[in-house]
PDBQT receptor file of N, H, CA, C and O in Angstrom, charges set to zero:
ATOM      1  N   MET A   1      12.224  -3.961  -0.807  1.00  0.00    +0.000 N 
ATOM      2  CA  MET A   1      13.055  -4.928  -0.148  1.00  0.00    +0.000 C 
ATOM      3  C   MET A   1      12.676  -5.022   1.327  1.00  0.00    +0.000 C 
ATOM      4  O   MET A   1      12.613  -6.115   1.890  1.00  0.00    +0.000 OA
ATOM      5  N   ALA A   2      12.427  -3.877   1.944  1.00  0.00    +0.000 N 
ATOM      6  H   ALA A   2      12.478  -2.989   1.487  1.00  0.00    +0.000 HD
ATOM      7  CA  ALA A   2      12.050  -3.898   3.354  1.00  0.00    +0.000 C 
ATOM      8  C   ALA A   2      10.764  -4.689   3.556  1.00  0.00    +0.000 C 
ATOM      9  O   ALA A   2      10.636  -5.432   4.529  1.00  0.00    +0.000 OA
ATOM     10  N   PHE A   3       9.819  -4.532   2.647  1.00  0.00    +0.000 N 
ATOM     11  H   PHE A   3       9.923  -3.928   1.857  1.00  0.00    +0.000 HD
ATOM     12  CA  PHE A   3       8.569  -5.270   2.751  1.00  0.00    +0.000 C 
ATOM     13  C   PHE A   3       8.800  -6.767   2.558  1.00  0.00    +0.000 C 
ATOM     14  O   PHE A   3       8.295  -7.581   3.331  1.00  0.00    +0.000 OA
ATOM     15  N   GLY A   4       9.549  -7.121   1.547  1.00  0.00    +0.000 N 
ATOM     16  H   GLY A   4       9.959  -6.460   0.919  1.00  0.00    +0.000 HD
ATOM     17  CA  GLY A   4       9.792  -8.533   1.258  1.00  0.00    +0.000 C 
ATOM     18  C   GLY A   4      10.576  -9.239   2.343  1.00  0.00    +0.000 C 
ATOM     19  O   GLY A   4      10.225 -10.342   2.761  1.00  0.00    +0.000 OA
ATOM     20  N   PHE A   5      11.646  -8.592   2.799  1.00  0.00    +0.000 N 
ATOM     21  H   PHE A   5      11.931  -7.695   2.460  1.00  0.00    +0.000 HD
ATOM     22  CA  PHE A   5      12.476  -9.219   3.828  1.00  0.00    +0.000 C 
ATOM     23  C   PHE A   5      11.865  -9.060   5.222  1.00  0.00    +0.000 C 
ATOM     24  O   PHE A   5      11.867  -9.998   6.019  1.00  0.00    +0.000 OA
ATOM     25  N   GLY A   6      11.345  -7.869   5.507  1.00  0.00    +0.000 N 
ATOM     26  H   GLY A   6      11.343  -7.107   4.860  1.00  0.00    +0.000 HD
ATOM     27  CA  GLY A   6      10.841  -7.604   6.848  1.00  0.00    +0.000 C 
ATOM     28  C   GLY A   6       9.441  -8.120   7.097  1.00  0.00    +0.000 C 
ATOM     29  O   GLY A   6       9.211  -8.909   8.014  1.00  0.00    +0.000 OA
ATOM     30  N   ARG A   7       8.515  -7.675   6.284  1.00  0.00    +0.000 N 
ATOM     31  H   ARG A   7       8.702  -7.034   5.539  1.00  0.00    +0.000 HD
ATOM     32  CA  ARG A   7       7.107  -8.027   6.525  1.00  0.00    +0.000 C 
ATOM     33  C   ARG A   7       6.779  -9.450   6.078  1.00  0.00    +0.000 C 
ATOM     34  O   ARG A   7       6.113 -10.198   6.794  1.00  0.00    +0.000 OA
ATOM     35  N   LEU A   8       7.253  -9.811   4.894  1.00  0.00    +0.000 N 
ATOM     36  H   LEU A   8       7.794  -9.203   4.313  1.00  0.00    +0.000 HD
ATOM     37  CA  LEU A   8       6.965 -11.161   4.393  1.00  0.00    +0.000 C 
ATOM     38  C   LEU A   8       7.961 -12.199   4.894  1.00  0.00    +0.000 C 
ATOM     39  O   LEU A   8       7.716 -13.402   4.802  1.00  0.00    +0.000 OA
ATOM     40  N   ARG A   9       9.084 -11.727   5.424  1.00  0.00    +0.000 N 
ATOM     41  H   ARG A   9       9.283 -10.750   5.499  1.00  0.00    +0.000 HD
ATOM     42  CA  ARG A   9      10.144 -12.595   5.944  1.00  0.00    +0.000 C 
ATOM     43  C   ARG A   9      10.616 -13.612   4.905  1.00  0.00    +0.000 C 
ATOM     44  O   ARG A   9      10.791 -14.793   5.204  1.00  0.00    +0.000 OA
ATOM     45  N   LEU A  10      10.816 -13.128   3.685  1.00  0.00    +0.000 N 
ATOM     46  H   LEU A  10      10.674 -12.168   3.442  1.00  0.00    +0.000 HD
ATOM     47  CA  LEU A  10      11.284 -13.990   2.605  1.00  0.00    +0.000 C 
ATOM     48  C   LEU A  10      12.797 -14.148   2.679  1.00  0.00    +0.000 C 
ATOM     49  O   LEU A  10      13.515 -13.244   3.106  1.00  0.00    +0.000 OA
ATOM     50  N   ALA A  11      13.256 -15.301   2.259  1.00  0.00    +0.000 N 
ATOM     51  H   ALA A  11      12.673 -16.035   1.912  1.00  0.00    +0.000 HD
ATOM     52  CA  ALA A  11      14.696 -15.494   2.086  1.00  0.00    +0.000 C 
ATOM     53  C   ALA A  11      15.112 -14.692   0.851  1.00  0.00    +0.000 C 
ATOM     54  O   ALA A  11      14.290 -14.429  -0.027  1.00  0.00    +0.000 OA
ATOM     55  N   ALA A  12      16.371 -14.309   0.785  1.00  0.00    +0.000 N 
ATOM     56  H   ALA A  12      17.039 -14.523   1.498  1.00  0.00    +0.000 HD
ATOM     57  CA  ALA A  12      16.862 -13.513  -0.339  1.00  0.00    +0.000 C 
ATOM     58  C   ALA A  12      16.570 -14.216  -1.668  1.00  0.00    +0.000 C 
ATOM     59  O   ALA A  12      16.146 -13.578  -2.631  1.00  0.00    +0.000 OA
ATOM     60  N   ARG A  13      16.797 -15.515  -1.714  1.00  0.00    +0.000 N 
ATOM     61  H   ARG A  13      17.142 -16.033  -0.931  1.00  0.00    +0.000 HD
ATOM     62  CA  ARG A  13      16.557 -16.279  -2.946  1.00  0.00    +0.000 C 
ATOM     63  C   ARG A  13      15.107 -16.159  -3.386  1.00  0.00    +0.000 C 
ATOM     64  O   ARG A  13      14.825 -15.978  -4.570  1.00  0.00    +0.000 OA
ATOM     65  N   ASP A  14      14.183 -16.261  -2.427  1.00  0.00    +0.000 N 
ATOM     66  H   ASP A  14      14.412 -16.408  -1.465  1.00  0.00    +0.000 HD
ATOM     67  CA  ASP A  14      12.757 -16.195  -2.744  1.00  0.00    +0.000 C 
ATOM     68  C   ASP A  14      12.333 -14.782  -3.136  1.00  0.00    +0.000 C 
ATOM     69  O   ASP A  14      11.529 -14.597  -4.049  1.00  0.00    +0.000 OA
ATOM     70  N   PHE A  15      12.885 -13.781  -2.433  1.00  0.00    +0.000 N 
ATOM     71  H   PHE A  15      13.539 -13.931  -1.691  1.00  0.00    +0.000 HD
ATOM     72  CA  PHE A  15      12.550 -12.403  -2.767  1.00  0.00    +0.000 C 
ATOM     73  C   PHE A  15      12.965 -12.074  -4.195  1.00  0.00    +0.000 C 
ATOM     74  O   PHE A  15      12.173 -11.532  -4.966  1.00  0.00    +0.000 OA
ATOM     75  N   TRP A  16      14.194 -12.399  -4.546  1.00  0.00    +0.000 N 
ATOM     76  H   TRP A  16      14.837 -12.839  -3.921  1.00  0.00    +0.000 HD
ATOM     77  CA  TRP A  16      14.695 -12.042  -5.877  1.00  0.00    +0.000 C 
ATOM     78  C   TRP A  16      14.058 -12.881  -6.978  1.00  0.00    +0.000 C 
ATOM     79  O   TRP A  16      14.159 -12.525  -8.152  1.00  0.00    +0.000 OA
ATOM     80  N   ALA A  17      13.403 -13.992  -6.628  1.00  0.00    +0.000 N 
ATOM     81  H   ALA A  17      13.320 -14.282  -5.675  1.00  0.00    +0.000 HD
ATOM     82  CA  ALA A  17      12.704 -14.804  -7.626  1.00  0.00    +0.000 C 
ATOM     83  C   ALA A  17      11.308 -14.265  -7.929  1.00  0.00    +0.000 C 
ATOM     84  O   ALA A  17      10.702 -14.645  -8.930  1.00  0.00    +0.000 OA
ATOM     85  N   LEU A  18      10.791 -13.374  -7.063  1.00  0.00    +0.000 N 
ATOM     86  H   LEU A  18      11.284 -13.065  -6.249  1.00  0.00    +0.000 HD
ATOM     87  CA  LEU A  18       9.460 -12.802  -7.287  1.00  0.00    +0.000 C 
ATOM     88  C   LEU A  18       9.441 -11.899  -8.508  1.00  0.00    +0.000 C 
ATOM     89  O   LEU A  18      10.422 -11.216  -8.802  1.00  0.00    +0.000 OA
ATOM     90  N   THR A  19       8.333 -11.900  -9.208  1.00  0.00    +0.000 N 
ATOM     91  H   THR A  19       7.537 -12.455  -8.969  1.00  0.00    +0.000 HD
ATOM     92  CA  THR A  19       8.123 -10.901 -10.253  1.00  0.00    +0.000 C 
ATOM     93  C   THR A  19       7.528  -9.661  -9.597  1.00  0.00    +0.000 C 
ATOM     94  O   THR A  19       6.965  -9.760  -8.506  1.00  0.00    +0.000 OA
ATOM     95  N   PRO A  20       7.637  -8.501 -10.229  1.00  0.00    +0.000 N 
ATOM     96  CA  PRO A  20       7.000  -7.311  -9.660  1.00  0.00    +0.000 C 
ATOM     97  C   PRO A  20       5.492  -7.512  -9.434  1.00  0.00    +0.000 C 
ATOM     98  O   PRO A  20       4.937  -7.011  -8.456  1.00  0.00    +0.000 OA
ATOM     99  N   ARG A  21       4.854  -8.225 -10.317  1.00  0.00    +0.000 N 
ATOM    100  H   ARG A  21       5.304  -8.632 -11.112  1.00  0.00    +0.000 HD
ATOM    101  CA  ARG A  21       3.418  -8.487 -10.173  1.00  0.00    +0.000 C 
ATOM    102  C   ARG A  21       3.130  -9.339  -8.934  1.00  0.00    +0.000 C 
ATOM    103  O   ARG A  21       2.152  -9.092  -8.227  1.00  0.00    +0.000 OA
ATOM    104  N   GLU A  22       3.963 -10.327  -8.670  1.00  0.00    +0.000 N 
ATOM    105  H   GLU A  22       4.757 -10.528  -9.243  1.00  0.00    +0.000 HD
ATOM    106  CA  GLU A  22       3.773 -11.158  -7.486  1.00  0.00    +0.000 C 
ATOM    107  C   GLU A  22       3.998 -10.360  -6.203  1.00  0.00    +0.000 C 
ATOM    108  O   GLU A  22       3.262 -10.521  -5.229  1.00  0.00    +0.000 OA
ATOM    109  N   LEU A  23       5.016  -9.502  -6.207  1.00  0.00    +0.000 N 
ATOM    110  H   LEU A  23       5.613  -9.372  -6.998  1.00  0.00    +0.000 HD
ATOM    111  CA  LEU A  23       5.282  -8.670  -5.036  1.00  0.00    +0.000 C 
ATOM    112  C   LEU A  23       4.120  -7.704  -4.795  1.00  0.00    +0.000 C 
ATOM    113  O   LEU A  23       3.703  -7.508  -3.654  1.00  0.00    +0.000 OA
ATOM    114  N   ALA A  24       3.602  -7.107  -5.856  1.00  0.00    +0.000 N 
ATOM    115  H   ALA A  24       3.941  -7.266  -6.783  1.00  0.00    +0.000 HD
ATOM    116  CA  ALA A  24       2.464  -6.192  -5.729  1.00  0.00    +0.000 C 
ATOM    117  C   ALA A  24       1.238  -6.925  -5.186  1.00  0.00    +0.000 C 
ATOM    118  O   ALA A  24       0.501  -6.374  -4.369  1.00  0.00    +0.000 OA
ATOM    119  N   ALA A  25       1.016  -8.149  -5.629  1.00  0.00    +0.000 N 
ATOM    120  H   ALA A  25       1.615  -8.597  -6.293  1.00  0.00    +0.000 HD
ATOM    121  CA  ALA A  25      -0.129  -8.928  -5.140  1.00  0.00    +0.000 C 
ATOM    122  C   ALA A  25       0.027  -9.227  -3.651  1.00  0.00    +0.000 C 
ATOM    123  O   ALA A  25      -0.950  -9.179  -2.904  1.00  0.00    +0.000 OA
ATOM    124  N   ALA A  26       1.242  -9.532  -3.218  1.00  0.00    +0.000 N 
ATOM    125  H   ALA A  26       2.036  -9.570  -3.825  1.00  0.00    +0.000 HD
ATOM    126  CA  ALA A  26       1.477  -9.786  -1.794  1.00  0.00    +0.000 C 
ATOM    127  C   ALA A  26       1.238  -8.517  -0.983  1.00  0.00    +0.000 C 
ATOM    128  O   ALA A  26       0.683  -8.577   0.114  1.00  0.00    +0.000 OA
ATOM    129  N   MET A  27       1.648  -7.386  -1.510  1.00  0.00    +0.000 N 
ATOM    130  H   MET A  27       2.098  -7.338  -2.402  1.00  0.00    +0.000 HD
ATOM    131  CA  MET A  27       1.443  -6.122  -0.807  1.00  0.00    +0.000 C 
ATOM    132  C   MET A  27      -0.041  -5.800  -0.694  1.00  0.00    +0.000 C 
ATOM    133  O   MET A  27      -0.502  -5.367   0.362  1.00  0.00    +0.000 OA
ATOM    134  N   ARG A  28      -0.793  -6.007  -1.770  1.00  0.00    +0.000 N 
ATOM    135  H   ARG A  28      -0.419  -6.358  -2.628  1.00  0.00    +0.000 HD
ATOM    136  CA  ARG A  28      -2.242  -5.760  -1.725  1.00  0.00    +0.000 C 
ATOM    137  C   ARG A  28      -2.929  -6.699  -0.747  1.00  0.00    +0.000 C 
ATOM    138  O   ARG A  28      -3.872  -6.301  -0.063  1.00  0.00    +0.000 OA
ATOM    139  N   ALA A  29      -2.467  -7.937  -0.675  1.00  0.00    +0.000 N 
ATOM    140  H   ALA A  29      -1.702  -8.260  -1.231  1.00  0.00    +0.000 HD
ATOM    141  CA  ALA A  29      -3.082  -8.922   0.218  1.00  0.00    +0.000 C 
ATOM    142  C   ALA A  29      -2.955  -8.490   1.677  1.00  0.00    +0.000 C 
ATOM    143  O   ALA A  29      -3.865  -8.726   2.472  1.00  0.00    +0.000 OA
ATOM    144  N   LEU A  30      -1.852  -7.870   2.031  1.00  0.00    +0.000 N 
ATOM    145  H   LEU A  30      -1.113  -7.679   1.385  1.00  0.00    +0.000 HD
ATOM    146  CA  LEU A  30      -1.652  -7.459   3.418  1.00  0.00    +0.000 C 
ATOM    147  C   LEU A  30      -2.144  -6.049   3.700  1.00  0.00    +0.000 C 
ATOM    148  O   LEU A  30      -2.646  -5.770   4.789  1.00  0.00    +0.000 OA
ATOM    149  N   ALA A  31      -2.003  -5.156   2.721  1.00  0.00    +0.000 N 
ATOM    150  H   ALA A  31      -1.596  -5.383   1.836  1.00  0.00    +0.000 HD
ATOM    151  CA  ALA A  31      -2.340  -3.748   2.953  1.00  0.00    +0.000 C 
ATOM    152  C   ALA A  31      -3.747  -3.393   2.482  1.00  0.00    +0.000 C 
ATOM    153  O   ALA A  31      -4.270  -2.345   2.860  1.00  0.00    +0.000 OA
ATOM    154  N   GLY A  32      -4.357  -4.227   1.682  1.00  0.00    +0.000 N 
ATOM    155  H   GLY A  32      -3.932  -5.078   1.375  1.00  0.00    +0.000 HD
ATOM    156  CA  GLY A  32      -5.668  -3.908   1.125  1.00  0.00    +0.000 C 
ATOM    157  C   GLY A  32      -5.516  -3.107  -0.156  1.00  0.00    +0.000 C 
ATOM    158  O   GLY A  32      -4.403  -2.736  -0.530  1.00  0.00    +0.000 OA
ATOM    159  N   PRO A  33      -6.614  -2.840  -0.824  1.00  0.00    +0.000 N 
ATOM    160  CA  PRO A  33      -6.542  -2.107  -2.092  1.00  0.00    +0.000 C 
ATOM    161  C   PRO A  33      -6.111  -0.660  -1.869  1.00  0.00    +0.000 C 
ATOM    162  O   PRO A  33      -6.340  -0.080  -0.808  1.00  0.00    +0.000 OA
ATOM    163  N   ALA A  34      -5.490  -0.101  -2.884  1.00  0.00    +0.000 N 
ATOM    164  H   ALA A  34      -5.304  -0.572  -3.746  1.00  0.00    +0.000 HD
ATOM    165  CA  ALA A  34      -5.048   1.293  -2.812  1.00  0.00    +0.000 C 
ATOM    166  C   ALA A  34      -6.265   2.212  -2.741  1.00  0.00    +0.000 C 
ATOM    167  O   ALA A  34      -7.296   1.948  -3.360  1.00  0.00    +0.000 OA
ATOM    168  N   ARG A  35      -6.129   3.279  -1.987  1.00  0.00    +0.000 N 
ATOM    169  H   ARG A  35      -5.291   3.493  -1.484  1.00  0.00    +0.000 HD
ATOM    170  CA  ARG A  35      -7.218   4.252  -1.874  1.00  0.00    +0.000 C 
ATOM    171  C   ARG A  35      -7.032   5.336  -2.914  1.00  0.00    +0.000 C 
ATOM    172  O   ARG A  35      -5.910   5.672  -3.294  1.00  0.00    +0.000 OA
ATOM    173  N   LEU A  36      -8.143   5.875  -3.366  1.00  0.00    +0.000 N 
ATOM    174  H   LEU A  36      -9.055   5.603  -3.058  1.00  0.00    +0.000 HD
ATOM    175  CA  LEU A  36      -8.078   6.991  -4.310  1.00  0.00    +0.000 C 
ATOM    176  C   LEU A  36      -7.657   8.250  -3.569  1.00  0.00    +0.000 C 
ATOM    177  O   LEU A  36      -7.970   8.412  -2.389  1.00  0.00    +0.000 OA
ATOM    178  N   PRO A  37      -6.954   9.138  -4.251  1.00  0.00    +0.000 N 
ATOM    179  CA  PRO A  37      -6.566  10.386  -3.590  1.00  0.00    +0.000 C 
ATOM    180  C   PRO A  37      -7.790  11.238  -3.271  1.00  0.00    +0.000 C 
ATOM    181  O   PRO A  37      -8.839  11.097  -3.900  1.00  0.00    +0.000 OA
ATOM    182  N   LEU A  38      -7.644  12.111  -2.299  1.00  0.00    +0.000 N 
ATOM    183  H   LEU A  38      -6.791  12.226  -1.789  1.00  0.00    +0.000 HD
ATOM    184  CA  LEU A  38      -8.713  13.000  -1.885  1.00  0.00    +0.000 C 
ATOM    185  C   LEU A  38      -9.008  13.998  -3.009  1.00  0.00    +0.000 C 
ATOM    186  O   LEU A  38      -8.091  14.623  -3.542  1.00  0.00    +0.000 OA
ATOM    187  N   ASP A  39     -10.283  14.146  -3.368  1.00  0.00    +0.000 N 
ATOM    188  H   ASP A  39     -11.028  13.638  -2.935  1.00  0.00    +0.000 HD
ATOM    189  CA  ASP A  39     -10.662  15.115  -4.400  1.00  0.00    +0.000 C 
ATOM    190  C   ASP A  39     -11.151  16.405  -3.737  1.00  0.00    +0.000 C 
ATOM    191  O   ASP A  39     -11.184  16.504  -2.510  1.00  0.00    +0.000 OA
ATOM    192  N   ARG A  40     -11.526  17.380  -4.545  1.00  0.00    +0.000 N 
ATOM    193  H   ARG A  40     -11.499  17.299  -5.542  1.00  0.00    +0.000 HD
ATOM    194  CA  ARG A  40     -11.963  18.684  -4.008  1.00  0.00    +0.000 C 
ATOM    195  C   ARG A  40     -13.184  18.554  -3.103  1.00  0.00    +0.000 C 
ATOM    196  O   ARG A  40     -13.268  19.207  -2.064  1.00  0.00    +0.000 OA
ATOM    197  N   ALA A  41     -14.124  17.710  -3.503  1.00  0.00    +0.000 N 
ATOM    198  H   ALA A  41     -14.056  17.179  -4.348  1.00  0.00    +0.000 HD
ATOM    199  CA  ALA A  41     -15.334  17.537  -2.693  1.00  0.00    +0.000 C 
ATOM    200  C   ALA A  41     -14.985  16.909  -1.343  1.00  0.00    +0.000 C 
ATOM    201  O   ALA A  41     -15.526  17.305  -0.311  1.00  0.00    +0.000 OA
ATOM    202  N   GLY A  42     -14.095  15.948  -1.356  1.00  0.00    +0.000 N 
ATOM    203  H   GLY A  42     -13.655  15.627  -2.194  1.00  0.00    +0.000 HD
ATOM    204  CA  GLY A  42     -13.676  15.328  -0.110  1.00  0.00    +0.000 C 
ATOM    205  C   GLY A  42     -12.950  16.308   0.798  1.00  0.00    +0.000 C 
ATOM    206  O   GLY A  42     -13.161  16.311   2.011  1.00  0.00    +0.000 OA
ATOM    207  N   LEU A  43     -12.095  17.141   0.212  1.00  0.00    +0.000 N 
ATOM    208  H   LEU A  43     -11.924  17.139  -0.773  1.00  0.00    +0.000 HD
ATOM    209  CA  LEU A  43     -11.393  18.152   0.980  1.00  0.00    +0.000 C 
ATOM    210  C   LEU A  43     -12.375  19.172   1.560  1.00  0.00    +0.000 C 
ATOM    211  O   LEU A  43     -12.251  19.563   2.721  1.00  0.00    +0.000 OA
ATOM    212  N   ALA A  44     -13.344  19.601   0.758  1.00  0.00    +0.000 N 
ATOM    213  H   ALA A  44     -13.445  19.284  -0.185  1.00  0.00    +0.000 HD
ATOM    214  CA  ALA A  44     -14.344  20.563   1.244  1.00  0.00    +0.000 C 
ATOM    215  C   ALA A  44     -15.143  19.955   2.400  1.00  0.00    +0.000 C 
ATOM    216  O   ALA A  44     -15.464  20.646   3.367  1.00  0.00    +0.000 OA
ATOM    217  N   GLY A  45     -15.455  18.685   2.299  1.00  0.00    +0.000 N 
ATOM    218  H   GLY A  45     -15.194  18.124   1.513  1.00  0.00    +0.000 HD
ATOM    219  CA  GLY A  45     -16.177  18.011   3.373  1.00  0.00    +0.000 C 
ATOM    220  C   GLY A  45     -15.365  17.962   4.670  1.00  0.00    +0.000 C 
ATOM    221  O   GLY A  45     -15.897  18.198   5.755  1.00  0.00    +0.000 OA
ATOM    222  N   LEU A  46     -14.094  17.656   4.547  1.00  0.00    +0.000 N 
ATOM    223  H   LEU A  46     -13.662  17.464   3.666  1.00  0.00    +0.000 HD
ATOM    224  CA  LEU A  46     -13.232  17.644   5.732  1.00  0.00    +0.000 C 
ATOM    225  C   LEU A  46     -13.102  19.038   6.339  1.00  0.00    +0.000 C 
ATOM    226  O   LEU A  46     -13.134  19.197   7.559  1.00  0.00    +0.000 OA
ATOM    227  N   MET A  47     -12.956  20.030   5.493  1.00  0.00    +0.000 N 
ATOM    228  H   MET A  47     -12.930  19.901   4.501  1.00  0.00    +0.000 HD
ATOM    229  CA  MET A  47     -12.830  21.403   5.990  1.00  0.00    +0.000 C 
ATOM    230  C   MET A  47     -14.100  21.856   6.694  1.00  0.00    +0.000 C 
ATOM    231  O   MET A  47     -14.036  22.611   7.664  1.00  0.00    +0.000 OA
ATOM    232  N   ALA A  48     -15.256  21.402   6.215  1.00  0.00    +0.000 N 
ATOM    233  H   ALA A  48     -15.308  20.789   5.427  1.00  0.00    +0.000 HD
ATOM    234  CA  ALA A  48     -16.510  21.763   6.865  1.00  0.00    +0.000 C 
ATOM    235  C   ALA A  48     -16.650  21.059   8.214  1.00  0.00    +0.000 C 
ATOM    236  O   ALA A  48     -17.161  21.643   9.170  1.00  0.00    +0.000 OA
ATOM    237  N   ARG A  49     -16.197  19.806   8.291  1.00  0.00    +0.000 N 
ATOM    238  H   ARG A  49     -15.782  19.332   7.515  1.00  0.00    +0.000 HD
ATOM    239  CA  ARG A  49     -16.301  19.054   9.543  1.00  0.00    +0.000 C 
ATOM    240  C   ARG A  49     -15.280  19.492  10.574  1.00  0.00    +0.000 C 
ATOM    241  O   ARG A  49     -15.548  19.457  11.775  1.00  0.00    +0.000 OA
ATOM    242  N   PHE A  50     -14.108  19.905  10.108  1.00  0.00    +0.000 N 
ATOM    243  H   PHE A  50     -13.891  19.933   9.132  1.00  0.00    +0.000 HD
ATOM    244  CA  PHE A  50     -13.026  20.290  11.004  1.00  0.00    +0.000 C 
ATOM    245  C   PHE A  50     -12.498  21.674  10.626  1.00  0.00    +0.000 C 
ATOM    246  O   PHE A  50     -11.426  21.775  10.030  1.00  0.00    +0.000 OA
ATOM    247  N   PRO A  51     -13.218  22.729  10.957  1.00  0.00    +0.000 N 
ATOM    248  CA  PRO A  51     -12.883  24.074  10.494  1.00  0.00    +0.000 C 
ATOM    249  C   PRO A  51     -11.627  24.684  11.124  1.00  0.00    +0.000 C 
ATOM    250  O   PRO A  51     -11.156  25.720  10.656  1.00  0.00    +0.000 OA
ATOM    251  N   ASP A  52     -11.094  24.085  12.140  1.00  0.00    +0.000 N 
ATOM    252  H   ASP A  52     -11.477  23.243  12.519  1.00  0.00    +0.000 HD
ATOM    253  CA  ASP A  52      -9.933  24.680  12.780  1.00  0.00    +0.000 C 
ATOM    254  C   ASP A  52      -8.732  24.518  11.886  1.00  0.00    +0.000 C 
ATOM    255  O   ASP A  52      -7.636  24.954  12.239  1.00  0.00    +0.000 OA
TER     256      ASP A  52
């Protein structure tokens, strides 16, 4: 709701008329594609670069 009303500035009528798929598409359009979680190799790489 915060995204729809705040970021997209939708009227209540328009927000509640959206399907979950439409809302997800709007979120991807503004935020970009979801990133994959960090795996063990990625964590090991970060630990090697930043040992503190």
